[in-house]
N, C-alpha and C positions, 0 to 999 in steps of 0.2 A: 834690543838685547843682542849681544855679540858673544859667540862661543868660540873657543880656541883651545888648542892643545900645545904642550911644550914641544919645541923643535927636537926631533930625534927621540921622542919619548917612546919607550917600548911597552909601557903599561897603559891601561885605559884610564886616563885622567882628563878632566874637562874644566876649563875656566869659563865662567859666565859673567859678562859685564852688563850691568843693567843701566838703563837710561838715567836713573836718579843718582848713580854714582857708587854703587856697591859692586864689588867683584867677588864672586864666590868660586870656591875650589871644590870640585867633586871628585872623590877618589876613595877606593876601598869601601864603598857603600856609605861614605860619610860626606856631609856638606859643611864646609867651613868658610869663614870670611877671609879672603886673601888681602883685600884692601877696601877701605871705606873712605871715599872722598866726597861724600854728600855735602859736606860743609864748603867744598871748593866749587861745586857745580851750581849753576844758576837755578833759581827757583822755577820749576816747571809749571806751565799753565798760566803764567802771567801773560797779558796780552798787550798789543800795541794798537794804535788807531787803525781802524779798517780791518782788524783781524778778529775772528770769533773768539770770545773768551770762554768757550765751553771746556777748556782744559786741554785741548789738543796741542801738542808741542813737538817740534822736531829738534829741539836743542837737548843738551844733556851730555852724558858720557857716551861718545859716539865711536870711539876706536880704541882697540887694545891689540898690541902685537909684542911678542917676545923676540928678542934678538936671536938670530940663528945660533949664536954661541952662548946662549943664556946659561947653560950649565957651567960655563967657565967664568963669564963676566957678570952674571946676575942682572943684566939690563933688560928693561921692557919699556914700552912707549904707550902714552895715553893721548887721546884727543878728546877735549871736552869744552863745553861752554862755561865761562867763568862766572862765578857768583858775584853779584854786585855790579855787573856791567850792563844792566838793562838800560836801553836807550829808547827814544821815541819812534825809531824806524826811519827809513830813508824817504818814504812818501806818505802823505797824510791820508790817503785812501787807496783802495784796491786799484790795480792797474790792468788795463786791457787795451791792446793796440787797436787803432782805427786806421785802416788803409786810406781813408779819405781825409785824415788829419795828420800830415807829415810830422807835426810836433810830437805826436805820440810814438813815432818810430825812431826818434833821435834824441831820446832823453839822456841827460847826463847826471851822474851821481855827484851832486855838489854838496859843499859843507860836510865833508865826510867825517870830520872830527866831532861833529855834534849830531848829525842826522844819520844815525845807525841804530841797529837793534841790540847787538851784544858783541862781545869779544870771545873768540875761540882761541884755544891754546893747544899746541902740540908739545909734549914734555917727555924728557927722558928720566926714568926712575931706575933704582937699583935695589935688588933684594940683598940686604946686608947679611953678613955671616951670622948675626943673631936672629935671623928670620924676619926682621922688620923691613918693610919697603920704605924707601926714602927718595924724595925727588932730588935729581942731580942738576938738571938744567932745563931751560926752555928752548925749543928749536924754532918755534914760530908763534907769534901773537897776531891774530887776524881780526880786524874789525869788519863785521858782517852787516849788510844793509837791512836784512829782514830775518825773521825768526826761523824760516824754513830753508830747505835745500842745503843743509850743512854736510850732507853725506851721512852714511851709516855703514858700520863695518869698515871704517875709513882708513884703517892702518893695516898693512900687510907687508911682509918682507918678500922681495923677489928672489926666487931660487936661481935666477939667471945672473943678476948683478949683485946680489947681496945687499941692495939698498932698500931703505924703508919707502914703500909706495903709499902716498897720501892721495886719496881720491876725494875730491871736493866738488860740491854742487855749484850752481851758477849764482848763488847769493840770495835767491829766494824770490818771494812774491809769485807772480805768474808771468809767463811769456818773457822772462828775462828783460825787465824794463830798460836796463842800461847796456844790454848786449855784452855783458862781461865775459860770457863763455867764448866768444870769438875774438876778443881783444887780447893780443899776445902779452900785453903788459899787466893784465889783470890776473890775480892769483886764482880767482874763482872760476868754476867751470872747467877745471883742468885735472889731469892725472899727473902727479908730480913725484919724482924720485928724490929722496933725501939721503945724502951720503953721511950717515951718522958716525962714521969712523973718522971723519975730518974734524979735528979739534979747532974750534973757532975762537976760543977764549971769551966768547960772548955768552954769558949765562942767562941773560934775559933780554932778547932783542926788542926794539921798539915795535909798537903796534902798527900794522901795515895793512893795506888793501891791494897795493900794486907791487910788482917785483922790484921796481926801481926805488921804492921807499925803504927797502931792506939794506942793512949794512953790507958792504962788499963781501966780507968773510961769510955771511949767511948766503948771499947770492951764489957764491962759489960752491956751496954744498947742494944746490938745486939744479935739476934738469926736468924739462917738461917732455912728456911722451904722448900726450893727447889733449885735445881741447874740444869744444862743442858739447860739453857735458851739461845736462840739465840737473838731474839729481841721480846719484849713483850709489848702489848698495855694495860697494867694494869691488875687488878684483880677485879672480881665481886663476890658478895656474895648473896646467895639465902637461906632464912630460910627454913628448912625442918624438921618439928617437933621441937625437941630440939637441932638440929644441923644445920650447914650451909654447903651448897654445894659451893665450890669455883670453879670459871671458869677463865681460862687464855688461851690466844692465843700465839702461837709461830710462828713468821714470818719465812717462808721458805727461802731456798737458791735459788734453781733453779726449784724445782719440785712441791712442795706441801705446802699448808697452813694448820695449825693444831689447833684444839681447844681441850683443856684438861679440865677435871673436877675431883675433889677429895673432899672427906669429911674429912677423918682422915689423919693426918700427924704427923710426929715427928719433933718438932722444936729443933734444937741443938744450945745451947749457943756458941757464937763465942769463948769464953774463953776455952770451951771444945775442939773445933776444933784445936785451937792453941796448947793446951796441947798434943793432940793426934799427931799433926805434930812433935812436939819436941821429942815425944817418938816413932815416926815412927809407930804408930798404924794404922791399915788398916781397922778396922771395926767400927770406931766411927760414920760414916755417914750411917750405915745401918738403913733403915726405912725412910731416907730422900727422899722426892719426887724428882725424876730425870726425866726431860723431854727428856733426851736422846741425845741432841745435844752435841758434834759435830759428833758423830758416826752415829746418826740417824736424819733424816729430817722428823719429824712426824712419819708416818708409814713405811717409806722407808729408807734403808741405804743411807747416804749422798753420792752423786755421782757427779763426774765431767762430763761435757757434751762437746762434740765436733762434728762438722759436719762429716758425712761419706764422704770419698773421692770420692766414685763412685756416690753418690747422696746426694748433700748438703741439700736436704729437709729431709733427715733421720738423726737421731742423735745417736751417740754412747755414752752410759752411762757407766762409770767405777766407781766402789765403791771406794771412796776416802780414807776411814779410816776403812779398813776391821777388823783389830784387835780390834779397839775401838767399832765397831758395835757389834762384838761378845761379848766383855766384858760387855757391858751394855744391851744386848738383853733381859736378864731376869729381871734386876733390874729397867729398865725404866718404866715409866707410859705410858700405851697405850693411844693414842688419843681418845677422845670421837667421833670426826669426823674429816675428812680431805677433802680437795678439791684441785684440781690440777691447775697448771699454764697453762697447755695446755690440753684441754678436747675436743675431737672430737664430743661428743654427742650434738645434736642440742639444748637440753633444759638446757645446762650447760654453765656457763661463765668461762673464763680463769682468775684465780686470779693473783694478783701481790704481795700484802702485806696486811695482816690483820691490821686494824687500830682501831678496837674496838670489844669487845665481851660482851654481856649482856643477862642474862636470862630474858625472858618476864614475868613480874610479874603484869601486868595490867589485867583489865577485859573488856576493851573497844573493843578488837579484839579477840573474842573467838577462832578464827582459830589459833591464836598463842599460846594458852595455852599449856604449857609444852615444848615450843620451846626455842631455844637459838638464839638470833638475833645478827648479826655481820655485820661489814662494811669492805670493801676491797678497796684498792686504784684503782685496776682494770684498769691498763694502758697497759696491754699486747696487742700487735697489733692483735693477733689472736682472741680477744674477739669479740663475735658476739651478737648483733650488736655492733659497736664501742661504748664503754662506758667510762665514766670518773668518777669512783666511783660507788660502788654497796652497796646497803642495802639488806641483805638476811637473811634467817633463816634456821634452821635445826631442 
């Protein structure tokens, strides 16, 4: 579920986008349907080989953002998983790296046109003068390897640049099997800015997984501001003087959930990344925000976990990607804060997955001034007391 308000709105109104494809408008004590695209959204709960078929799904309608000048141009943007695009998935079974088996550390995503899970799309819509929404064009069509890590709350406009910020996860499965998040040519595992004011004349670009597969006019609308993303619940902005603090969360693998913040960043045009790749340059991404995944899970090196043979209540943790952790140890952004999936301290809860991060900018709760508020799925059995979702702050 994604909630948003209209840019510059002076009255209390709320838009709620649901995973199945309905967008509701709440105002004046009334609830109305703003848009229903359920027929466009992939059927949720369908499974692929190696994935539980219990109905859990991370696909659907995942992003909604209104153009900063919506009151004048009526434009808004959607990110969703497209109906009828279900594929078999990129791997036949669940993946787990084995440091003793190098082949598991260097997998390649092959046969991408047939071995994929689904297609996501980012679209531009317009609210017409008759009050009816209509699709105008498609900005991106993305072929994803797995059903999960698509991002949530994935579209937001930057108050700094005026561009549409698209936050996308690493492609899914676990442990980022193909290391897409650190590959500068891969679209997944990145925070991307889209210049929606550039007219490309391309209304429906081809399906892609890598930046160099996109038509040049589409490439020219894109800049990358961060990589090393595992799964991300959007981006939040807080004005601080003449600058903005950016807050993002990175959902953890097995150990820890992490919240990051940054002010300054180097945005790199996708065309520059492609040129550097062709020239085999290695320093083009210097200064790019790097959240560290897959070598790092927040503040800890990414580890595989297994029960100890002598005592199953104890866990053995093995660094999964030691060389990658060393390589990114200096360049990665350190988390603002982290919390653990299992925490024996009585005043702490066991996290499962970050679902939202937002700085508190109100004045109704003085105790929260200067805090970052976040939500967590919190379905870990060890949580005390048993909880189903947590609203917390740090």
